[in-house]
N, C-alpha and C positions, 0 to 999 in steps of 0.2 A: 449601497450596492457596489460602489467603487472599491471599498475595502474587500468585499467578498470576491470581486473580480480579480484583485491583486493576489488574494490567497489562492484562488483557483488557477491563475496563471503560473504562479510559482510551483504549486503542487503538480500541475501538468508537466512543467519542465523537469521536475524531479522524477516524475513517473517515466518520462522518456529516457532520462539518463540512468536511472536505477530500475531495472526491469523486474525486480522482485527480491526476495530474501529467504533465507532458510530459518526454520524454527525447529528446535530440538525438543522432541517429546520423549517422555520416559514411560514405558509400558511394562507392567508387572507380568512376567511370564510364569513364574512358579512361586508359590507362597506356602511352604510346608513348615509350620511352627516357626522356629527361630531362623530357618533358612529361607532366604528370599532372593530370587533372581530377577533382575530388571534388564530391559533392553532399551537402548537409546536409539531413536530413529530421527533422521533429518528429513523434514518435509519442506518442499519448495512451495512458497506462496508467491505467485507471479501474476502479472497482468499483461495483456498485449500492448505493444507500443502505440497502436492507434488509439487506445483508450487515453493514454497520456496526452496525445495530440488533441483529442476531442475536448478534454478538460481544459487544456491551455487555450484552445480557440474559444471556448465558452467564457473563460475568464477575460480574454481579450475583448470579446464582444461586450461583456458587462462593463469593462473599463471605458471603452470608447463610446458607448451609448449612454453613459450616466450624465445627467444634466444637473447643473447647479440650480438650486431653488432659491 
């Protein structure tokens, strides 16, 4: 559980610092025989800052409450 806690803690910090990213998608507009027209679109994939904070807090809780067996 400690390893999972560290992974969640780091992921939460990264989510706070990097609030999202753009993904380029290509959409086919017209396809007439040998003629093809495509359109590129940038889509934003993001998450709220509090989600990164919640993930970081969950990771911290897992790290602090892990007991050695």
